[in-house]
Structures are given as structure tokens and as C-alpha cells.
PQR file with spaces between the fields and no chain letter, atoms N, CA, C, O and H, PARSE charges and radii, in Angstrom:
ATOM       1  N    MET     1      -9.384   14.967    1.854 -0.4000 1.5000
ATOM       2  CA   MET     1      -8.494   13.929    1.604 -0.0000 2.0000
ATOM       3  C    MET     1      -8.810   13.004    0.321  0.5500 1.7000
ATOM       4  O    MET     1      -9.938   12.551    0.127 -0.5500 1.4000
ATOM       5  N    ASP     2      -7.738   12.765   -0.521 -0.4000 1.5000
ATOM       6  CA   ASP     2      -8.108   12.441   -1.682 -0.0000 2.0000
ATOM       7  C    ASP     2      -8.278   10.714   -1.513  0.5500 1.7000
ATOM       8  O    ASP     2      -7.642   10.053   -0.693 -0.5500 1.4000
ATOM       9  H    ASP     2      -6.822   13.133   -0.363  0.4000 1.0000
ATOM      10  N    LYS     3      -9.203   10.202   -2.404 -0.4000 1.5000
ATOM      11  CA   LYS     3      -9.430    8.779   -2.465 -0.0000 2.0000
ATOM      12  C    LYS     3      -8.187    7.936   -2.722  0.5500 1.7000
ATOM      13  O    LYS     3      -8.076    6.804   -2.252 -0.5500 1.4000
ATOM      14  H    LYS     3      -9.720   10.739   -3.070  0.4000 1.0000
ATOM      15  N    ASP     4      -7.252    8.515   -3.482 -0.4000 1.5000
ATOM      16  CA   ASP     4      -6.281    7.863   -3.623 -0.0000 2.0000
ATOM      17  C    ASP     4      -5.338    7.506   -2.346  0.5500 1.7000
ATOM      18  O    ASP     4      -4.882    6.375   -2.177 -0.5500 1.4000
ATOM      19  H    ASP     4      -7.342    9.434   -3.864  0.4000 1.0000
ATOM      20  N    ARG     5      -5.104    8.565   -1.492 -0.4000 1.5000
ATOM      21  CA   ARG     5      -4.714    8.385   -0.141 -0.0000 2.0000
ATOM      22  C    ARG     5      -5.237    7.267    0.605  0.5500 1.7000
ATOM      23  O    ARG     5      -4.479    6.492    1.187 -0.5500 1.4000
ATOM      24  H    ARG     5      -5.474    9.483   -1.629  0.4000 1.0000
ATOM      25  N    ILE     6      -6.593    7.131    0.621 -0.4000 1.5000
ATOM      26  CA   ILE     6      -7.396    6.263    1.483 -0.0000 2.0000
ATOM      27  C    ILE     6      -6.937    4.867    0.899  0.5500 1.7000
ATOM      28  O    ILE     6      -6.252    4.081    1.554 -0.5500 1.4000
ATOM      29  H    ILE     6      -7.209    7.762    0.148  0.4000 1.0000
ATOM      30  N    LYS     7      -7.348    4.638   -0.322 -0.4000 1.5000
ATOM      31  CA   LYS     7      -6.838    3.349   -0.936 -0.0000 2.0000
ATOM      32  C    LYS     7      -5.328    2.874   -0.765  0.5500 1.7000
ATOM      33  O    LYS     7      -4.937    1.751   -0.449 -0.5500 1.4000
ATOM      34  H    LYS     7      -7.904    5.276   -0.855  0.4000 1.0000
ATOM      35  N    GLY     8      -4.551    4.053   -1.064 -0.4000 1.5000
ATOM      36  CA   GLY     8      -3.207    3.613   -0.788 -0.0000 2.0000
ATOM      37  C    GLY     8      -2.774    2.997    0.514  0.5500 1.7000
ATOM      38  O    GLY     8      -1.901    2.135    0.619 -0.5500 1.4000
ATOM      39  H    GLY     8      -4.869    4.965   -1.322  0.4000 1.0000
ATOM      40  N    SER     9      -3.641    3.654    1.736 -0.4000 1.5000
ATOM      41  CA   SER     9      -3.224    3.281    2.868 -0.0000 2.0000
ATOM      42  C    SER     9      -3.846    1.786    3.208  0.5500 1.7000
ATOM      43  O    SER     9      -3.322    0.967    3.963 -0.5500 1.4000
ATOM      44  H    SER     9      -4.350    4.354    1.651  0.4000 1.0000
ATOM      45  N    ALA    10      -4.956    1.634    2.554 -0.4000 1.5000
ATOM      46  CA   ALA    10      -5.397    0.219    2.583 -0.0000 2.0000
ATOM      47  C    ALA    10      -4.642   -0.653    2.017  0.5500 1.7000
ATOM      48  O    ALA    10      -4.395   -1.738    2.543 -0.5500 1.4000
ATOM      49  H    ALA    10      -5.382    2.299    1.940  0.4000 1.0000
ATOM      50  N    GLU    11      -4.131   -0.246    0.748 -0.4000 1.5000
ATOM      51  CA   GLU    11      -3.271   -1.131    0.067 -0.0000 2.0000
ATOM      52  C    GLU    11      -2.059   -1.731    0.811  0.5500 1.7000
ATOM      53  O    GLU    11      -1.745   -2.921    0.825 -0.5500 1.4000
ATOM      54  H    GLU    11      -4.332    0.635    0.321  0.4000 1.0000
ATOM      55  N    GLN    12      -1.363   -0.597    1.495 -0.4000 1.5000
ATOM      56  CA   GLN    12      -0.261   -0.935    2.338 -0.0000 2.0000
ATOM      57  C    GLN    12      -0.450   -1.856    3.634  0.5500 1.7000
ATOM      58  O    GLN    12       0.391   -2.619    4.111 -0.5500 1.4000
ATOM      59  H    GLN    12      -1.619    0.370    1.484  0.4000 1.0000
ATOM      60  N    ALA    13      -1.747   -1.611    4.094 -0.4000 1.5000
ATOM      61  CA   ALA    13      -2.012   -2.687    5.195 -0.0000 2.0000
ATOM      62  C    ALA    13      -2.468   -3.995    4.644  0.5500 1.7000
ATOM      63  O    ALA    13      -2.252   -5.023    5.286 -0.5500 1.4000
ATOM      64  H    ALA    13      -2.431   -0.992    3.707  0.4000 1.0000
ATOM      65  N    LYS    14      -2.991   -4.019    3.668 -0.4000 1.5000
ATOM      66  CA   LYS    14      -3.298   -5.274    3.101 -0.0000 2.0000
ATOM      67  C    LYS    14      -1.684   -6.038    2.587  0.5500 1.7000
ATOM      68  O    LYS    14      -1.491   -7.239    2.780 -0.5500 1.4000
ATOM      69  H    LYS    14      -3.166   -3.184    3.146  0.4000 1.0000
ATOM      70  N    GLY    15      -0.932   -5.398    2.119 -0.4000 1.5000
ATOM      71  CA   GLY    15       0.424   -5.735    1.772 -0.0000 2.0000
ATOM      72  C    GLY    15       1.132   -6.240    2.850  0.5500 1.7000
ATOM      73  O    GLY    15       1.852   -7.234    2.750 -0.5500 1.4000
ATOM      74  H    GLY    15      -1.089   -4.423    1.962  0.4000 1.0000
ATOM      75  N    LYS    16       0.928   -5.446    4.155 -0.4000 1.5000
ATOM      76  CA   LYS    16       1.849   -5.842    5.376 -0.0000 2.0000
ATOM      77  C    LYS    16       1.191   -7.215    5.724  0.5500 1.7000
ATOM      78  O    LYS    16       1.932   -8.187    5.866 -0.5500 1.4000
ATOM      79  H    LYS    16       0.344   -4.639    4.236  0.4000 1.0000
ATOM      80  N    VAL    17      -0.145   -7.346    5.869 -0.4000 1.5000
ATOM      81  CA   VAL    17      -0.779   -8.646    6.345 -0.0000 2.0000
ATOM      82  C    VAL    17      -0.290   -9.896    5.411  0.5500 1.7000
ATOM      83  O    VAL    17      -0.076  -11.025    5.850 -0.5500 1.4000
ATOM      84  H    VAL    17      -0.747   -6.556    5.754  0.4000 1.0000
ATOM      85  N    LYS    18      -0.162   -9.525    4.144 -0.4000 1.5000
ATOM      86  CA   LYS    18       0.101  -10.757    3.264 -0.0000 2.0000
ATOM      87  C    LYS    18       1.683  -11.011    3.525  0.5500 1.7000
ATOM      88  O    LYS    18       2.149  -12.150    3.551 -0.5500 1.4000
ATOM      89  H    LYS    18      -0.337   -8.607    3.788  0.4000 1.0000
ATOM      90  N    GLU    19       2.376   -9.975    3.695 -0.4000 1.5000
ATOM      91  CA   GLU    19       3.927  -10.136    3.863 -0.0000 2.0000
ATOM      92  C    GLU    19       4.025  -11.045    5.111  0.5500 1.7000
ATOM      93  O    GLU    19       4.601  -12.128    5.011 -0.5500 1.4000
ATOM      94  H    GLU    19       1.997   -9.049    3.674  0.4000 1.0000
ATOM      95  N    VAL    20       3.487  -10.647    6.276 -0.4000 1.5000
ATOM      96  CA   VAL    20       3.585  -11.190    7.485 -0.0000 2.0000
ATOM      97  C    VAL    20       3.062  -12.585    7.521  0.5500 1.7000
ATOM      98  O    VAL    20       3.682  -13.444    8.148 -0.5500 1.4000
ATOM      99  H    VAL    20       3.018   -9.767    6.357  0.4000 1.0000
ATOM     100  N    ALA    21       1.826  -12.897    6.809 -0.4000 1.5000
ATOM     101  CA   ALA    21       1.480  -14.249    6.856 -0.0000 2.0000
ATOM     102  C    ALA    21       2.368  -15.124    5.818  0.5500 1.7000
ATOM     103  O    ALA    21       2.444  -16.333    6.036 -0.5500 1.4000
ATOM     104  H    ALA    21       1.322  -12.200    6.300  0.4000 1.0000
ATOM     105  N    GLY    22       3.088  -14.537    4.625 -0.4000 1.5000
ATOM     106  CA   GLY    22       3.857  -15.326    3.925 -0.0000 2.0000
ATOM     107  C    GLY    22       5.162  -15.731    4.693  0.5500 1.7000
ATOM     108  O    GLY    22       5.694  -16.825    4.509 -0.5500 1.4000
ATOM     109  H    GLY    22       3.026  -13.555    4.447  0.4000 1.0000
ATOM     110  N    ARG    23       5.646  -14.800    5.559 -0.4000 1.5000
ATOM     111  CA   ARG    23       6.678  -15.107    6.386 -0.0000 2.0000
ATOM     112  C    ARG    23       6.411  -16.193    7.329  0.5500 1.7000
ATOM     113  O    ARG    23       7.260  -17.057    7.546 -0.5500 1.4000
ATOM     114  H    ARG    23       5.214  -13.911    5.709  0.4000 1.0000
ATOM     115  N    ALA    24       5.365  -16.185    7.852 -0.4000 1.5000
ATOM     116  CA   ALA    24       4.919  -17.157    8.920 -0.0000 2.0000
ATOM     117  C    ALA    24       4.541  -18.597    8.536  0.5500 1.7000
ATOM     118  O    ALA    24       4.552  -19.608    9.239 -0.5500 1.4000
ATOM     119  H    ALA    24       4.675  -15.482    7.676  0.4000 1.0000
ATOM     120  N    THR    25       4.209  -18.439    7.266 -0.4000 1.5000
ATOM     121  CA   THR    25       3.959  -19.916    6.552 -0.0000 2.0000
ATOM     122  C    THR    25       5.254  -20.479    5.653  0.5500 1.7000
ATOM     123  O    THR    25       5.367  -21.601    5.160 -0.5500 1.4000
ATOM     124  H    THR    25       4.199  -17.618    6.696  0.4000 1.0000
ATOM     125  N    GLY    26       6.164  -19.400    5.591 -0.4000 1.5000
ATOM     126  CA   GLY    26       7.350  -19.695    4.527 -0.0000 2.0000
ATOM     127  C    GLY    26       6.802  -19.632    3.114  0.5500 1.7000
ATOM     128  O    GLY    26       7.418  -20.136    2.175 -0.5500 1.4000
ATOM     129  H    GLY    26       6.072  -18.489    5.991  0.4000 1.0000
ATOM     130  N    ASP    27       5.839  -19.118    2.995 -0.4000 1.5000
ATOM     131  CA   ASP    27       5.384  -18.813    1.451 -0.0000 2.0000
ATOM     132  C    ASP    27       5.934  -17.608    0.723  0.5500 1.7000
ATOM     133  O    ASP    27       5.410  -16.497    0.794 -0.5500 1.4000
ATOM     134  H    ASP    27       5.338  -18.709    3.758  0.4000 1.0000
ATOM     135  N    LYS    28       7.155  -17.919   -0.072 -0.4000 1.5000
ATOM     136  CA   LYS    28       7.755  -16.795   -0.578 -0.0000 2.0000
ATOM     137  C    LYS    28       7.055  -15.917   -1.519  0.5500 1.7000
ATOM     138  O    LYS    28       7.249  -14.704   -1.596 -0.5500 1.4000
ATOM     139  H    LYS    28       7.581  -18.822   -0.130  0.4000 1.0000
ATOM     140  N    LYS    29       6.196  -16.619   -2.261 -0.4000 1.5000
ATOM     141  CA   LYS    29       5.110  -15.986   -3.341 -0.0000 2.0000
ATOM     142  C    LYS    29       4.175  -14.940   -2.523  0.5500 1.7000
ATOM     143  O    LYS    29       4.004  -13.798   -2.948 -0.5500 1.4000
ATOM     144  H    LYS    29       6.038  -17.604   -2.199  0.4000 1.0000
ATOM     145  N    LEU    30       3.682  -15.327   -1.525 -0.4000 1.5000
ATOM     146  CA   LEU    30       2.947  -14.626   -0.820 -0.0000 2.0000
ATOM     147  C    LEU    30       3.564  -13.378   -0.020  0.5500 1.7000
ATOM     148  O    LEU    30       2.967  -12.308    0.099 -0.5500 1.4000
ATOM     149  H    LEU    30       3.821  -16.255   -1.180  0.4000 1.0000
ATOM     150  N    THR    31       4.671  -13.612    0.445 -0.4000 1.5000
ATOM     151  CA   THR    31       5.456  -12.546    0.801 -0.0000 2.0000
ATOM     152  C    THR    31       5.794  -11.518   -0.020  0.5500 1.7000
ATOM     153  O    THR    31       5.789  -10.336    0.324 -0.5500 1.4000
ATOM     154  H    THR    31       5.156  -14.481    0.349  0.4000 1.0000
ATOM     155  N    ALA    32       6.165  -12.042   -1.383 -0.4000 1.5000
ATOM     156  CA   ALA    32       6.501  -11.002   -2.447 -0.0000 2.0000
ATOM     157  C    ALA    32       5.404  -10.156   -2.856  0.5500 1.7000
ATOM     158  O    ALA    32       5.470   -8.948   -3.084 -0.5500 1.4000
ATOM     159  H    ALA    32       6.169  -13.002   -1.662  0.4000 1.0000
ATOM     160  N    GLU    33       4.272  -10.989   -2.934 -0.4000 1.5000
ATOM     161  CA   GLU    33       2.929  -10.327   -3.275 -0.0000 2.0000
ATOM     162  C    GLU    33       2.768   -9.079   -2.217  0.5500 1.7000
ATOM     163  O    GLU    33       2.496   -7.926   -2.549 -0.5500 1.4000
ATOM     164  H    GLU    33       4.218  -11.970   -2.748  0.4000 1.0000
ATOM     165  N    GLY    34       2.969   -9.500   -1.000 -0.4000 1.5000
ATOM     166  CA   GLY    34       2.741   -8.498    0.084 -0.0000 2.0000
ATOM     167  C    GLY    34       3.822   -7.272    0.032  0.5500 1.7000
ATOM     168  O    GLY    34       3.497   -6.141    0.394 -0.5500 1.4000
ATOM     169  H    GLY    34       3.189  -10.437   -0.729  0.4000 1.0000
ATOM     170  N    LYS    35       4.986   -7.549   -0.393 -0.4000 1.5000
ATOM     171  CA   LYS    35       5.672   -6.345   -0.451 -0.0000 2.0000
ATOM     172  C    LYS    35       5.485   -5.526   -1.546  0.5500 1.7000
ATOM     173  O    LYS    35       5.739   -4.329   -1.411 -0.5500 1.4000
ATOM     174  H    LYS    35       5.249   -8.467   -0.687  0.4000 1.0000
ATOM     175  N    ALA    36       4.977   -6.062   -2.903 -0.4000 1.5000
ATOM     176  CA   ALA    36       4.557   -5.390   -4.044 -0.0000 2.0000
ATOM     177  C    ALA    36       3.444   -4.563   -3.730  0.5500 1.7000
ATOM     178  O    ALA    36       3.368   -3.449   -4.248 -0.5500 1.4000
ATOM     179  H    ALA    36       4.770   -7.034   -3.013  0.4000 1.0000
ATOM     180  N    ASN    37       2.381   -5.062   -2.775 -0.4000 1.5000
ATOM     181  CA   ASN    37       1.240   -4.348   -2.353 -0.0000 2.0000
ATOM     182  C    ASN    37       1.430   -3.232   -1.686  0.5500 1.7000
ATOM     183  O    ASN    37       0.777   -2.212   -1.905 -0.5500 1.4000
ATOM     184  H    ASN    37       2.443   -5.967   -2.354  0.4000 1.0000
ATOM     185  N    LYS    38       2.521   -3.349   -0.641 -0.4000 1.5000
ATOM     186  CA   LYS    38       2.887   -2.201    0.172 -0.0000 2.0000
ATOM     187  C    LYS    38       3.462   -1.045   -0.711  0.5500 1.7000
ATOM     188  O    LYS    38       3.180    0.134   -0.497 -0.5500 1.4000
ATOM     189  H    LYS    38       3.051   -4.178   -0.463  0.4000 1.0000
ATOM     190  N    VAL    39       4.363   -1.499   -1.811 -0.4000 1.5000
ATOM     191  CA   VAL    39       5.009   -0.599   -2.602 -0.0000 2.0000
ATOM     192  C    VAL    39       3.897    0.202   -3.334  0.5500 1.7000
ATOM     193  O    VAL    39       3.878    1.432   -3.293 -0.5500 1.4000
ATOM     194  H    VAL    39       4.592   -2.457   -1.986  0.4000 1.0000
ATOM     195  N    SER    40       3.038   -0.481   -3.958 -0.4000 1.5000
ATOM     196  CA   SER    40       2.024   -0.011   -4.812 -0.0000 2.0000
ATOM     197  C    SER    40       1.081    0.904   -3.976  0.5500 1.7000
ATOM     198  O    SER    40       0.525    1.849   -4.535 -0.5500 1.4000
ATOM     199  H    SER    40       3.054   -1.480   -3.991  0.4000 1.0000
ATOM     200  N    GLY    41       0.893    0.658   -2.697 -0.4000 1.5000
ATOM     201  CA   GLY    41       0.050    1.545   -1.754 -0.0000 2.0000
ATOM     202  C    GLY    41       0.758    2.747   -1.365  0.5500 1.7000
ATOM     203  O    GLY    41       0.130    3.741   -1.000 -0.5500 1.4000
ATOM     204  H    GLY    41       1.344   -0.110   -2.243  0.4000 1.0000
ATOM     205  N    LYS    42       2.178    2.725   -1.423 -0.4000 1.5000
ATOM     206  CA   LYS    42       2.889    3.912   -0.914 -0.0000 2.0000
ATOM     207  C    LYS    42       2.711    4.902   -2.219  0.5500 1.7000
ATOM     208  O    LYS    42       2.431    6.094   -2.093 -0.5500 1.4000
ATOM     209  H    LYS    42       2.689    1.918   -1.720  0.4000 1.0000
ATOM     210  N    ILE    43       2.899    4.284   -3.423 -0.4000 1.5000
ATOM     211  CA   ILE    43       2.874    4.979   -4.666 -0.0000 2.0000
ATOM     212  C    ILE    43       1.469    5.709   -4.669  0.5500 1.7000
ATOM     213  O    ILE    43       1.377    6.935   -4.743 -0.5500 1.4000
ATOM     214  H    ILE    43       3.127    3.315   -3.525  0.4000 1.0000
ATOM     215  N    ARG    44       0.464    4.920   -4.589 -0.4000 1.5000
ATOM     216  CA   ARG    44      -0.886    5.489   -4.542 -0.0000 2.0000
ATOM     217  C    ARG    44      -1.137    6.572   -3.606  0.5500 1.7000
ATOM     218  O    ARG    44      -1.819    7.509   -4.020 -0.5500 1.4000
ATOM     219  H    ARG    44       0.538    3.925   -4.529  0.4000 1.0000
ATOM     220  N    SER    45      -0.649    6.603   -2.274 -0.4000 1.5000
ATOM     221  CA   SER    45      -0.706    7.446   -1.383 -0.0000 2.0000
ATOM     222  C    SER    45       0.042    8.599   -1.723  0.5500 1.7000
ATOM     223  O    SER    45      -0.469    9.700   -1.515 -0.5500 1.4000
ATOM     224  H    SER    45      -0.095    5.842   -1.938  0.4000 1.0000
ATOM     225  N    ALA    46       1.191    8.511   -2.220 -0.4000 1.5000
ATOM     226  CA   ALA    46       1.811    9.882   -2.572 -0.0000 2.0000
ATOM     227  C    ALA    46       1.181   10.325   -3.938  0.5500 1.7000
ATOM     228  O    ALA    46       1.395   11.517   -4.161 -0.5500 1.4000
ATOM     229  H    ALA    46       1.605    7.617   -2.389  0.4000 1.0000
ATOM     230  N    VAL    47       0.562    9.771   -4.775 -0.4000 1.5000
ATOM     231  CA   VAL    47      -0.252   10.367   -5.872 -0.0000 2.0000
ATOM     232  C    VAL    47      -1.474   11.111   -5.056  0.5500 1.7000
ATOM     233  O    VAL    47      -1.726   12.277   -5.361 -0.5500 1.4000
ATOM     234  H    VAL    47       0.388    8.803   -4.594  0.4000 1.0000
ATOM     235  N    GLY    48      -2.155   10.531   -4.136 -0.4000 1.5000
ATOM     236  CA   GLY    48      -3.264   11.160   -3.574 -0.0000 2.0000
ATOM     237  C    GLY    48      -2.652   12.426   -2.674  0.5500 1.7000
ATOM     238  O    GLY    48      -3.413   13.380   -2.511 -0.5500 1.4000
ATOM     239  H    GLY    48      -1.951    9.584   -3.888  0.4000 1.0000
ATOM     240  N    GLY    49      -1.473   12.482   -2.149 -0.4000 1.5000
ATOM     241  CA   GLY    49      -0.989   13.643   -1.459 -0.0000 2.0000
ATOM     242  C    GLY    49      -0.496   14.718   -2.526  0.5500 1.7000
ATOM     243  O    GLY    49      -0.646   15.930   -2.372 -0.5500 1.4000
ATOM     244  H    GLY    49      -0.855   11.707   -2.281  0.4000 1.0000
ATOM     245  N    LEU    50       0.043   14.189   -3.504 -0.4000 1.5000
ATOM     246  CA   LEU    50       0.083   15.413   -4.540 -0.0000 2.0000
ATOM     247  C    LEU    50      -1.093   16.009   -5.120  0.5500 1.7000
ATOM     248  O    LEU    50      -1.005   17.178   -5.495 -0.5500 1.4000
ATOM     249  H    LEU    50       0.165   13.204   -3.630  0.4000 1.0000
ATOM     250  N    LYS    51      -2.261   15.340   -5.262 -0.4000 1.5000
ATOM     251  CA   LYS    51      -3.350   15.850   -5.632 -0.0000 2.0000
ATOM     252  C    LYS    51      -3.958   16.762   -4.550  0.5500 1.7000
ATOM     253  O    LYS    51      -4.431   17.850   -4.875 -0.5500 1.4000
ATOM     254  H    LYS    51      -2.332   14.391   -4.957  0.4000 1.0000
ATOM     255  N    ASP    52      -3.956   16.384   -3.392 -0.4000 1.5000
ATOM     256  CA   ASP    52      -4.328   17.209   -2.169 -0.0000 2.0000
ATOM     257  C    ASP    52      -3.543   18.477   -2.436  0.5500 1.7000
ATOM     258  O    ASP    52      -4.116   19.563   -2.531 -0.5500 1.4000
ATOM     259  H    ASP    52      -3.572   15.500   -3.127  0.4000 1.0000
ATOM     260  N    ALA    53      -2.183   18.334   -2.562 -0.4000 1.5000
ATOM     261  CA   ALA    53      -1.431   19.623   -2.498 -0.0000 2.0000
ATOM     262  C    ALA    53      -1.723   20.538   -3.705  0.5500 1.7000
ATOM     263  O    ALA    53      -1.793   21.760   -3.575 -0.5500 1.4000
ATOM     264  H    ALA    53      -1.718   17.452   -2.485  0.4000 1.0000
ATOM     265  N    LEU    54      -1.881   19.949   -4.802 -0.4000 1.5000
ATOM     266  CA   LEU    54      -2.365   20.665   -5.988 -0.0000 2.0000
ATOM     267  C    LEU    54      -3.908   21.503   -5.488  0.5500 1.7000
ATOM     268  O    LEU    54      -4.008   22.702   -5.749 -0.5500 1.4000
ATOM     269  H    LEU    54      -1.824   18.956   -4.907  0.4000 1.0000
ATOM     270  N    ARG    55      -4.758   20.965   -4.956 -0.4000 1.5000
ATOM     271  CA   ARG    55      -5.842   21.357   -4.518 -0.0000 2.0000
ATOM     272  C    ARG    55      -5.639   22.489   -3.385  0.5500 1.7000
ATOM     273  O    ARG    55      -6.526   23.258   -3.013 -0.5500 1.4000
ATOM     274  H    ARG    55      -4.676   19.992   -4.744  0.4000 1.0000
ATOM     275  N    GLY    56      -4.654   22.463   -3.026 -0.4000 1.5000
ATOM     276  CA   GLY    56      -4.429   23.475   -1.722 -0.0000 2.0000
ATOM     277  C    GLY    56      -4.933   22.968   -0.405  0.5500 1.7000
ATOM     278  O    GLY    56      -5.420   23.739    0.422 -0.5500 1.4000
ATOM     279  H    GLY    56      -3.934   21.838   -3.327  0.4000 1.0000
ATOM     280  N    ARG    57      -4.820   21.651   -0.199 -0.4000 1.5000
ATOM     281  CA   ARG    57      -5.497   21.134    1.141 -0.0000 2.0000
ATOM     282  C    ARG    57      -4.227   20.862    2.118  0.5500 1.7000
ATOM     283  O    ARG    57      -4.406   20.445    3.262 -0.5500 1.4000
ATOM     284  H    ARG    57      -4.425   21.024   -0.871  0.4000 1.0000
């Protein structure tokens, strides 16, 4: 498993926590940061998956 996939999954989890915390507190900035982290995590995971596919895993 590629390091990018692991980091991407962690980034998605961090984003989900931020998004939920932002909604709970009414903090729109924190909610937006959480959504951005989730998207960046998904992209990073996809890149890692592509690297794994190219390596034949």
C-alpha cells in the first residue's frame, strides 16, 4: 500500500472531524476547512491507488 493512500485516508478522517465540529459549533470556516481536507484526502488516496496500480499491486 502506497504512503499516499495512508496519508489520504488520514486526511479524510481529519477533514470529517473538522467538518462535524464546525457544524456542531456553527463555525462555517471550520466546516469549510473540513470539507477541503476531505477532498484533498480523496485526491491523495486516488494518487496512491494509481501508484499501486502502476506497480502491479
